[in-house]
C-alpha positions as CSV (number, residue, x, y, z in Angstrom):
1,M,0.0,0.0,0.0
2,R,1.3,3.4,-0.9
3,P,1.9,5.7,2.1
4,L,0.1,9.0,2.0
5,R,3.4,10.9,2.0
6,P,6.0,8.4,0.8
7,A,9.5,8.7,2.2
8,R,11.7,10.4,-0.3
9,T,14.8,8.3,-0.3
10,S,17.9,8.9,-2.5
11,R,17.9,6.6,-5.4
12,S,21.4,7.5,-6.3
13,A,22.5,6.4,-2.8
14,A,20.7,3.1,-3.1
15,L,22.5,2.4,-6.3
16,S,25.9,3.8,-5.4
17,A,29.1,3.2,-7.3
18,A,30.4,1.5,-4.2
19,A,27.6,-1.0,-4.3
20,L,28.2,-1.6,-8.0
21,V,31.9,-2.5,-7.4
22,A,31.0,-4.7,-4.5
23,G,28.4,-6.5,-6.5
24,A,25.5,-5.8,-4.2
25,L,22.6,-8.1,-4.9
26,L,19.3,-6.7,-6.2
27,P,16.1,-8.7,-6.9
28,L,16.3,-10.8,-10.0
29,T,13.8,-10.3,-12.8
30,V,12.8,-13.7,-14.2
31,Q,11.0,-14.8,-17.3
32,G,7.2,-14.4,-16.9
33,T,7.4,-11.5,-14.5
34,A,4.5,-9.1,-15.0
35,H,5.6,-5.6,-16.1
36,A,4.0,-2.4,-14.8
37,A,4.0,-0.5,-18.0
38,T,3.6,-1.0,-21.7
39,P,6.1,0.1,-24.5
40,N,5.7,3.8,-25.2
41,G,5.5,3.2,-28.9
42,G,8.6,5.2,-29.9
43,D,11.3,3.8,-32.1
44,V,14.3,6.0,-31.3
45,I,17.2,4.2,-29.7
46,A,19.4,5.9,-27.1
47,N,22.8,4.3,-27.3
48,L,24.2,4.7,-23.8
49,F,27.7,3.5,-24.6
50,E,29.3,1.7,-21.6
51,W,27.1,3.4,-19.0
52,N,26.8,1.1,-15.9
53,W,23.5,-0.6,-15.2
54,P,22.2,1.7,-12.4
55,S,23.0,4.7,-14.5
56,V,21.0,3.2,-17.5
57,A,18.1,2.5,-15.2
58,N,18.1,6.0,-13.9
59,E,18.3,7.5,-17.4
60,C,15.3,5.4,-18.5
61,T,13.2,6.7,-15.6
62,T,14.3,10.3,-15.7
63,V,15.0,11.0,-19.4
64,L,14.3,8.3,-21.9
65,G,10.8,7.3,-20.9
66,P,9.5,10.9,-20.3
67,K,11.0,12.1,-23.6
68,G,9.6,9.3,-25.7
69,Y,12.7,7.2,-26.5
70,G,11.6,3.8,-27.6
71,A,14.6,1.8,-26.6
72,V,18.0,1.9,-24.9
73,Q,21.0,0.1,-26.3
74,V,23.4,-1.1,-23.6
75,A,27.0,-2.3,-23.8
76,P,27.7,-6.1,-24.1
77,P,26.6,-7.5,-20.8
78,E,28.6,-10.7,-20.7
79,D,31.8,-11.3,-18.7
80,S,34.9,-10.1,-20.6
81,I,38.6,-10.1,-20.4
82,R,40.4,-7.7,-18.1
83,L,43.9,-7.0,-19.2
84,A,46.6,-7.2,-16.6
85,G,48.1,-3.9,-15.6
86,S,46.1,-2.1,-18.3
87,T,44.1,1.1,-18.1
88,H,41.0,-0.9,-18.9
89,A,40.4,0.1,-22.6
90,W,36.8,0.4,-23.6
91,W,37.1,-2.5,-26.1
92,D,37.7,-5.2,-23.5
93,V,33.9,-5.7,-23.3
94,Y,34.1,-6.8,-26.9
95,Q,36.3,-9.8,-25.9
96,P,33.9,-12.2,-24.2
97,V,35.1,-15.0,-21.9
98,A,31.8,-16.3,-20.5
99,Y,28.1,-15.8,-20.9
100,D,27.2,-15.0,-17.3
101,L,26.2,-11.4,-16.9
102,N,28.7,-10.2,-14.4
103,S,30.6,-7.5,-16.2
104,R,32.4,-4.1,-15.8
105,M,29.0,-2.4,-16.0
106,G,27.6,-4.3,-13.0
107,T,26.3,-7.6,-11.7
108,E,23.7,-10.0,-13.2
109,Q,21.2,-8.9,-10.6
110,Q,21.8,-5.2,-11.5
111,F,21.4,-6.0,-15.1
112,A,18.0,-7.6,-14.4
113,Q,16.9,-4.7,-12.3
114,M,17.9,-2.3,-15.0
115,V,15.8,-4.1,-17.6
116,Q,12.8,-4.1,-15.3
117,T,13.2,-0.4,-14.5
118,C,13.5,0.6,-18.1
119,H,10.4,-1.4,-18.9
120,N,8.5,0.3,-16.1
121,A,9.4,3.6,-17.9
122,G,8.1,2.3,-21.2
123,V,11.5,1.8,-22.7
124,K,12.7,-1.4,-24.5
125,V,16.2,-2.7,-23.9
126,Y,18.5,-3.8,-26.7
127,A,21.8,-5.5,-25.8
128,D,25.0,-5.2,-27.8
129,S,25.8,-8.9,-28.5
130,V,29.2,-10.3,-29.3
131,L,28.7,-13.7,-31.0
132,N,31.5,-13.9,-33.6
133,H,34.4,-14.4,-31.3
134,T,35.9,-14.6,-27.8
135,A,39.0,-12.9,-26.4
136,G,42.0,-12.5,-28.7
137,A,44.3,-15.4,-29.1
138,N,47.1,-12.8,-28.7
139,Q,46.1,-12.0,-25.2
140,T,47.9,-13.4,-22.2
141,S,45.5,-12.2,-19.4
142,T,43.4,-14.9,-17.7
143,D,41.6,-12.3,-15.6
144,S,38.0,-11.2,-16.1
145,Y,35.6,-8.8,-14.6
146,G,33.2,-11.5,-13.5
147,G,35.8,-14.1,-12.4
148,A,35.3,-16.6,-15.2
149,G,38.0,-19.2,-15.8
150,F,39.6,-19.1,-19.3
151,N,42.9,-19.1,-21.2
152,P,42.9,-17.5,-24.7
153,A,46.2,-19.0,-25.6
154,T,44.8,-22.6,-25.3
155,F,41.2,-21.6,-26.5
156,T,39.7,-22.8,-23.2
157,Y,36.7,-21.1,-21.7
158,D,35.6,-23.2,-18.8
159,N,32.4,-21.4,-18.0
160,V,30.8,-21.8,-21.4
161,P,32.5,-24.3,-22.0
162,Y,34.5,-23.9,-25.2
163,D,37.7,-25.7,-26.3
164,G,39.9,-25.6,-29.3
165,S,37.5,-27.6,-31.5
166,D,34.9,-24.7,-31.2
167,F,37.1,-22.2,-33.1
168,H,38.0,-21.8,-36.8
169,T,41.6,-22.8,-37.5
170,S,44.1,-22.7,-40.4
171,P,44.2,-24.3,-42.9
172,Q,41.0,-26.2,-42.2
173,N,38.9,-23.0,-42.3
174,C,41.1,-19.9,-42.8
175,P,43.6,-20.1,-45.7
176,N,46.0,-17.8,-44.0
177,A,48.5,-19.4,-41.5
178,D,48.3,-16.4,-39.2
179,M,44.5,-16.4,-39.3
180,S,44.4,-12.8,-40.6
181,I,42.0,-11.4,-43.1
182,T,43.9,-10.1,-46.1
183,D,41.1,-10.0,-48.7
184,W,37.9,-8.2,-47.5
185,N,35.9,-9.4,-50.5
186,N,36.7,-13.1,-49.8
187,V,33.8,-14.7,-48.0
188,Q,35.8,-17.5,-46.5
189,Q,38.4,-15.1,-45.1
190,V,36.0,-12.6,-43.7
191,Q,33.8,-15.2,-42.1
192,E,36.3,-17.9,-41.0
193,C,39.5,-16.0,-40.2
194,D,40.2,-13.9,-37.1
195,L,39.0,-10.3,-37.0
196,S,41.7,-8.3,-35.4
197,S,43.2,-11.4,-33.8
198,L,40.0,-12.2,-32.0
199,S,39.4,-16.0,-31.8
200,D,36.7,-16.8,-34.4
201,L,34.0,-19.2,-33.2
202,Y,33.1,-22.2,-35.4
203,T,29.5,-21.1,-35.9
204,E,28.9,-23.9,-38.3
205,K,28.9,-26.3,-35.3
206,D,25.6,-27.1,-33.8
207,D,27.0,-27.1,-30.3
208,V,28.4,-23.6,-30.8
209,R,25.2,-22.4,-32.2
210,A,23.3,-23.8,-29.3
211,K,25.5,-22.0,-26.8
212,L,25.2,-18.7,-28.5
213,A,21.5,-19.0,-28.8
214,G,21.4,-20.0,-25.1
215,Y,23.2,-16.8,-24.2
216,L,20.6,-14.7,-26.2
217,N,17.8,-16.6,-24.6
218,K,19.3,-15.8,-21.2
219,L,19.1,-12.1,-22.1
220,V,15.5,-12.6,-23.4
221,G,14.6,-14.3,-20.2
222,Y,15.6,-11.2,-18.3
223,G,13.4,-9.1,-20.6
224,V,15.8,-7.9,-23.3
225,D,13.8,-6.9,-26.4
226,G,16.4,-7.0,-29.1
227,F,20.1,-7.2,-30.1
228,R,22.7,-5.2,-31.8
229,L,24.8,-8.0,-33.4
230,D,28.4,-7.0,-33.3
231,A,30.6,-8.1,-36.2
232,A,27.6,-9.7,-38.0
233,K,29.5,-9.4,-41.3
234,H,31.9,-12.0,-40.0
235,I,29.3,-14.7,-39.3
236,A,27.9,-16.6,-42.3
237,Q,24.3,-15.6,-42.8
238,A,23.1,-19.2,-42.6
239,D,24.8,-19.6,-39.2
240,M,23.3,-16.4,-37.9
241,A,19.8,-17.4,-39.1
242,N,20.1,-20.8,-37.3
243,I,21.2,-19.1,-34.1
244,L,18.4,-16.5,-34.2
245,G,15.9,-19.1,-35.1
246,R,16.5,-20.7,-31.7
247,V,15.8,-17.5,-29.8
248,N,12.5,-17.2,-27.9
249,N,10.0,-14.4,-28.3
250,T,10.5,-11.5,-26.0
251,T,8.9,-11.7,-22.5
252,W,7.5,-8.2,-22.5
253,T,5.6,-8.0,-25.8
254,N,5.7,-11.7,-26.9
255,T,7.2,-10.6,-30.3
256,R,10.4,-11.5,-32.1
257,P,13.5,-9.6,-30.8
258,Y,14.4,-6.6,-32.9
259,V,17.8,-7.3,-34.6
260,Y,20.1,-4.8,-36.1
261,Q,23.5,-5.9,-37.5
262,E,26.9,-4.3,-37.7
263,V,27.9,-4.8,-41.3
264,I,30.5,-2.3,-42.3
265,P,30.3,-1.4,-46.0
266,G,33.0,-1.7,-48.6
267,S,32.7,-5.4,-49.6
268,S,30.6,-6.7,-52.4
269,G,28.3,-9.6,-53.2
270,Q,27.6,-11.9,-50.3
271,L,29.5,-9.5,-48.0
272,A,27.6,-6.3,-49.0
273,P,25.2,-4.9,-46.3
274,S,22.2,-5.9,-48.4
275,A,23.1,-9.5,-48.3
276,F,22.4,-9.5,-44.5
277,E,18.9,-8.1,-44.5
278,G,17.3,-11.5,-44.3
279,N,18.5,-11.7,-40.6
280,G,17.3,-8.2,-39.5
281,N,18.1,-4.6,-40.1
282,V,21.6,-3.4,-40.9
283,I,23.3,-0.4,-39.3
284,E,23.7,2.2,-42.0
285,F,27.3,3.4,-41.8
286,T,27.0,5.2,-45.2
287,Y,24.2,7.3,-43.8
288,A,26.6,8.5,-41.1
289,Y,29.5,9.1,-43.5
290,D,27.3,11.1,-45.8
291,L,26.0,13.3,-42.9
292,K,29.5,14.2,-42.0
293,S,30.3,15.1,-45.6
294,Q,27.2,17.4,-46.0
295,F,27.5,19.1,-42.6
296,N,31.1,19.9,-43.5
297,G,29.9,21.1,-46.9
298,S,26.4,22.2,-47.9
299,I,23.3,20.7,-46.1
300,A,21.1,22.0,-48.9
301,N,22.2,18.8,-50.8
302,L,20.2,16.8,-48.2
303,K,17.0,17.5,-50.1
304,T,17.3,14.2,-51.9
305,F,19.0,12.3,-49.1
306,G,17.9,8.6,-49.1
307,Q,18.2,5.4,-51.0
308,S,19.2,7.1,-54.2
309,W,22.5,8.1,-52.5
310,G,23.4,4.4,-52.2
311,L,21.8,3.8,-48.8
312,E,20.1,0.6,-47.8
313,P,16.2,0.7,-48.0
314,S,14.8,2.9,-45.2
315,A,12.8,0.0,-43.6
316,A,15.9,-2.2,-43.5
317,S,18.2,0.3,-41.9
318,S,19.1,1.4,-38.4
319,V,20.6,4.9,-38.9
320,M,23.1,6.8,-36.8
321,V,25.2,9.9,-36.7
322,T,28.1,8.2,-34.9
323,N,29.1,5.2,-32.8
324,H,31.9,4.1,-30.5
325,D,34.2,3.1,-33.4
326,T,33.5,5.8,-36.0
327,E,33.8,8.7,-33.5
328,R,37.3,7.5,-32.6
329,S,38.4,6.9,-36.2
330,G,37.0,10.3,-37.4
331,Q,34.9,8.7,-40.1
332,T,31.8,10.4,-38.7
333,L,30.8,13.5,-36.7
334,S,31.2,13.3,-33.0
335,Y,30.7,15.4,-29.9
336,K,34.0,17.1,-30.7
337,D,32.3,18.7,-33.7
338,G,30.0,20.8,-31.5
339,S,27.0,22.3,-33.2
340,K,27.5,20.3,-36.4
341,Y,27.0,17.1,-34.4
342,T,24.0,18.4,-32.6
343,L,22.4,19.6,-35.8
344,A,23.1,16.4,-37.6
345,T,21.5,14.4,-34.8
346,E,18.4,16.7,-34.9
347,F,18.3,16.3,-38.7
348,E,18.4,12.5,-38.3
349,L,15.4,12.6,-35.9
350,A,13.5,14.9,-38.2
351,W,14.2,13.4,-41.6
352,G,12.7,10.1,-40.7
353,Y,14.9,7.8,-42.8
354,G,15.5,4.4,-41.3
355,G,13.6,1.7,-39.5
356,T,15.1,3.0,-36.3
357,A,17.3,6.1,-35.5
358,Q,20.0,6.1,-32.8
359,V,21.1,8.9,-30.5
360,Y,24.6,8.2,-29.2
361,S,25.7,9.1,-25.7
362,G,29.2,8.1,-24.7
363,F,32.1,9.5,-22.8
364,D,34.8,12.1,-23.3
365,F,38.1,10.7,-24.7
366,S,41.5,12.0,-25.6
367,T,43.0,8.7,-26.8
368,S,41.3,6.1,-28.9
369,D,41.7,3.3,-26.3
370,Q,40.6,5.3,-23.3
371,S,38.5,3.7,-20.6
372,P,35.1,5.0,-19.7
373,P,35.2,6.6,-16.2
374,A,36.0,3.7,-13.9
375,D,37.5,2.7,-10.6
376,A,41.0,1.2,-10.3
377,N,39.7,-2.3,-11.1
378,G,38.0,-1.1,-14.3
379,F,34.4,-1.2,-13.1
380,V,32.5,1.7,-14.7
381,T,31.4,4.3,-12.3
382,A,28.1,6.2,-12.2
383,T,27.4,8.5,-15.1
384,D,27.6,12.2,-14.1
385,C,26.5,14.3,-17.0
386,S,27.6,17.5,-15.3
387,S,31.2,16.3,-14.8
388,G,32.5,16.8,-18.4
389,A,33.6,13.2,-18.4
390,W,30.4,11.9,-20.1
391,T,28.8,13.2,-23.4
392,C,25.0,12.9,-22.6
393,T,23.7,13.7,-26.0
394,D,20.4,12.1,-25.3
395,R,19.7,14.8,-22.7
396,N,20.5,17.8,-25.0
397,Q,17.2,19.8,-24.8
398,G,16.8,20.1,-28.6
399,I,17.7,16.5,-29.3
400,A,15.6,15.1,-26.5
401,N,12.6,17.1,-27.5
402,L,13.1,16.2,-31.1
403,V,12.3,12.6,-30.1
404,G,8.8,13.6,-29.3
405,W,8.7,15.6,-32.6
406,H,9.9,12.4,-34.4
407,N,7.2,10.3,-32.8
408,A,4.5,12.8,-33.7
409,A,5.7,12.9,-37.3
410,Q,5.7,9.2,-37.9
411,G,4.1,8.2,-41.2
412,R,4.2,11.7,-42.6
413,S,6.2,12.5,-45.7
414,V,8.7,15.3,-46.0
415,A,7.1,18.5,-47.5
416,N,7.5,22.2,-47.7
417,W,11.3,22.0,-48.3
418,W,13.2,25.3,-48.3
419,D,16.9,26.0,-48.5
420,N,19.1,29.0,-49.2
421,G,21.3,27.0,-51.6
422,S,24.0,26.5,-48.9
423,N,23.8,25.7,-45.2
424,A,20.2,26.6,-44.1
425,I,17.3,24.3,-44.7
426,A,13.7,23.8,-43.5
427,F,11.0,21.2,-44.1
428,S,7.9,19.8,-42.6
429,R,6.6,16.3,-42.1
430,G,3.2,16.7,-43.6
431,D,1.0,18.9,-41.3
432,A,2.4,17.3,-38.1
433,A,5.8,18.9,-37.5
434,W,8.2,21.5,-39.0
435,I,11.9,22.3,-38.5
436,A,14.6,24.7,-39.7
437,L,18.3,24.2,-39.3
438,D,21.1,26.7,-39.8
439,N,24.5,25.1,-40.3
440,G,26.0,28.4,-41.5
441,T,27.8,31.3,-39.9
442,T,25.0,34.0,-40.0
443,A,21.4,34.1,-38.8
444,V,18.6,33.4,-41.2
445,T,15.3,35.2,-41.0
446,Q,12.6,34.0,-43.4
447,T,8.8,33.6,-43.7
448,F,8.5,29.8,-44.0
449,E,5.7,27.6,-45.3
450,T,5.4,25.3,-42.3
451,G,2.4,23.1,-43.3
452,L,1.1,23.4,-39.8
453,P,-2.4,24.4,-38.7
454,A,-2.7,28.0,-37.4
455,G,-1.7,28.4,-33.8
456,S,1.0,29.2,-31.3
457,Y,3.7,26.5,-31.1
458,C,6.5,25.8,-28.6
459,D,10.0,25.9,-30.2
460,V,11.1,22.6,-28.7
461,I,14.7,23.2,-29.5
462,H,14.8,26.0,-26.9
463,G,11.9,25.1,-24.6
464,D,9.9,22.2,-23.2
465,P,6.2,21.9,-24.1
466,Q,4.0,22.0,-20.9
467,P,1.1,19.7,-20.2
468,G,-1.3,22.7,-20.2
469,G,-0.1,23.8,-23.6
470,G,2.5,26.3,-22.5
471,C,6.2,26.4,-23.2
472,T,9.3,27.1,-21.0
473,G,10.9,28.8,-24.0
474,P,10.1,30.9,-27.0
475,T,6.9,30.3,-29.1
476,V,6.2,30.7,-32.8
477,T,2.9,31.9,-34.3
478,V,1.7,30.1,-37.4
479,D,-0.9,32.1,-39.3
480,A,-4.0,30.9,-41.1
481,T,-2.1,30.2,-44.3
482,G,0.4,28.0,-42.5
483,Q,3.2,30.6,-42.7
484,A,5.5,31.7,-39.9
485,T,8.3,34.3,-39.8
486,V,11.3,32.8,-37.9
487,T,14.9,33.7,-37.2
488,V,17.3,30.8,-37.0
489,N,20.6,31.5,-35.4
490,P,23.9,30.1,-36.8
491,G,24.6,26.6,-35.6
492,D,21.1,26.3,-34.3
493,A,17.6,25.1,-35.2
494,V,13.9,25.9,-34.6
495,A,11.4,23.0,-34.4
496,L,7.6,23.1,-34.0
497,Y,4.9,20.4,-33.5
498,A,1.7,19.7,-31.6
499,P,2.5,16.9,-29.2
500,T,0.1,14.0,-29.3
501,P,-0.3,11.0,-26.9
502,A,2.0,8.1,-27.8
503,A,0.6,4.7,-28.8
504,G,-1.0,2.9,-25.9
505,T,-1.6,6.1,-24.0
506,V,-4.5,8.5,-23.5
507,A,-4.8,12.2,-22.8
508,E,-5.8,12.8,-19.1
509,T,-6.7,16.3,-18.0
510,F,-6.4,17.3,-14.4
511,D,-8.3,20.4,-13.1
512,E,-7.5,21.4,-9.6
513,N,-9.4,24.2,-7.8
514,K,-7.0,25.9,-5.5
515,T,-6.6,29.5,-4.4
516,T,-2.9,30.3,-3.9
517,S,-0.7,33.1,-2.7
518,W,1.7,35.2,-4.8
519,G,4.7,33.1,-5.8
520,Q,3.0,29.8,-5.3
521,N,2.4,27.3,-8.0
522,V,0.4,24.0,-8.1
523,Y,2.0,20.7,-9.2
524,L,0.8,17.2,-9.7
525,V,2.7,14.1,-8.4
526,G,1.7,10.4,-8.3
527,S,2.4,6.7,-8.3
528,I,3.4,6.3,-12.0
529,P,6.5,7.5,-13.9
530,Q,4.5,10.1,-15.8
531,L,3.5,11.6,-12.5
532,G,7.0,11.6,-11.0
533,N,6.8,8.3,-9.0
534,W,5.9,10.4,-5.9
535,N,9.1,12.5,-6.2
536,P,8.1,16.2,-5.7
537,S,11.2,17.3,-7.7
538,A,9.8,15.4,-10.7
539,A,6.2,16.7,-10.2
540,V,4.3,18.0,-13.2
541,P,3.7,21.8,-13.2
542,L,0.1,22.9,-13.8
543,S,-1.1,26.0,-15.7
544,S,-3.1,28.7,-13.9
545,G,-4.7,30.1,-17.1
546,G,-8.2,29.5,-15.7
547,Y,-7.3,30.6,-12.1
548,P,-8.3,29.5,-9.5
549,V,-8.4,26.3,-11.5
550,W,-5.0,24.8,-12.2
551,S,-4.9,22.5,-15.3
552,G,-2.7,20.2,-17.2
553,T,-3.2,17.5,-19.8
554,L,-0.8,14.5,-19.7
555,S,-0.2,11.4,-21.8
556,L,-0.8,8.5,-19.5
557,P,-0.8,4.7,-20.1
558,A,-4.3,3.6,-21.1
559,N,-6.4,1.4,-18.8
560,T,-4.1,2.0,-15.9
561,A,-4.9,2.6,-12.2
562,F,-2.9,5.2,-10.3
563,Q,-2.9,7.4,-7.2
564,Y,-2.0,11.1,-7.1
565,K,-1.8,14.3,-5.0
566,Y,-1.4,18.0,-5.7
567,I,1.4,19.9,-4.1
568,I,2.3,23.6,-3.9
569,K,5.8,25.0,-4.4
570,D,6.8,28.5,-3.6
571,A,9.5,30.8,-5.0
572,S,12.0,29.4,-2.4
573,G,11.3,25.8,-3.4
574,N,9.3,24.9,-0.3
575,V,6.8,22.1,-0.9
576,T,3.4,21.8,0.7
577,W,1.5,18.6,0.3
578,E,-2.2,18.3,0.0
579,N,-3.8,16.9,3.2
580,G,-5.9,13.8,3.4
581,G,-5.8,10.6,1.5
582,N,-4.4,10.0,-2.0
583,H,-6.7,10.6,-5.0
584,G,-7.3,7.4,-6.9
585,A,-8.2,7.1,-10.6
586,S,-7.9,4.9,-13.6
587,T,-7.4,5.8,-17.2
588,G,-9.7,4.3,-19.8
589,S,-9.2,3.7,-23.5
590,S,-9.9,7.3,-24.4
591,A,-9.2,10.8,-23.1
592,G,-10.7,11.8,-19.7
593,T,-10.8,14.7,-17.2
594,L,-10.4,14.7,-13.4
595,N,-12.0,17.6,-11.5
596,D,-10.6,18.0,-8.0
597,T,-10.5,20.5,-5.1
598,W,-7.6,20.9,-2.8
599,Q,-8.1,18.7,0.3
600,S,-7.8,21.2,3.1
């Protein structure tokens, strides 16, 4: 039973970095557990590269769910090698040594808790999955983050178990004595030799396939909803199809796991990205390469950006602006490119090409092998977006709000294109949403055809839409002809849309009659994430436009029971809770209104 005024404990204290390193146990989520929320219907993936599990869970609750992200991509969760005396390079998580889930990001129990927490926020979880190989045969360390027993020199991995017969060898499989890949258009070499000295698994063997599928099913059993398949190009398509065919439906939605594959372009025929589409979507590297080229040139060229540029079909692609490899190689834009990176990510979300779009949030680096922020043993510490050590792109106001814009624009075609022939562009997505981007060096003022109905719109790049229809930032007026006069500053954007409830949600209006004193404002807080989970700092502000009635309309899960209260905050931040028992209500399958009076 929910207390009338629940104790406000510190979640960050409960999931401290010290507990993470110590491997503190948290309740396990098991297959068949009922989930408290339904998927929010979004399709944008927040790629939280090497964030630890408590930090991912917190981000799902405080940012990703509320902003409408559909899924979070997490780092490979299996146990991996820990190099002796090293500075714990980021890439050691891509050298698996066992398929338990005790890793440098946290314990198996913390992983399970993270998945459950993200689901409660309406966010799916996609796990980066390393199936092609184990640790490198050139490694001498026999130490791992989770304590698994292994020896890469003798190809023995006791916890799986694997032995030498479970790996490709030369000359039986790989024609090169050193197991290297010398011809990237040779199918046998790419799929049966070692990628960067990483011991290549014999995925033609039924026993190896069964163990890899067993690992994926373990993740599914904990609620994982999909997989990024690392180095998919290096596994024969028939082998991958066999492995994936053994994987169960997801536990949350009882659907097939979403699959998107790392297939780096440059090879032809059977090794081209298109040859892998039968097993799932492919990550569209060319999309990212082209965005860098245009944002370093003229974005007016993006008017025709799509499959005609040599990209994979939109529905078969998972698009990105950057990832952990390409930001270090300089092949794509990255956080180091400042406004160009931000604008390119905003364009990605607005343009709508791709079956899914990724927003990448990693960590600051000065050398290519640099570890994420970690303790002396290599265990990743809590993400602190204010420290300068992490690049929390998913939280950028314009990018985070463009996720809602993206969701509202789904299914609408690009229209009302405008450009200045150089580095300023604008377009709408039908009559649902409009954006302008200035990648130039001077401000652009223009009367634009927005395609939007007449009204006053929140510029979501610079302000947050409010439940009652207000905005914390500037607004733009669209006239009866759909035109708006807008100034877009250099390296900046303006974006407008009318937020609509996500799939599986309904609009619930709260009207609270309360006379207040000067400087006081009324807020709404309650038992579900959309109402702040009883945390007054996450309470929803209400509008006083019809004073003394304070109002707000929120998108809440349909057919869901919840409890709530109203609180008052004054200019000093003092909180006054409504007296008496909690209000109780249930959403239905359509919009509703709750009329309340302060319980004095």
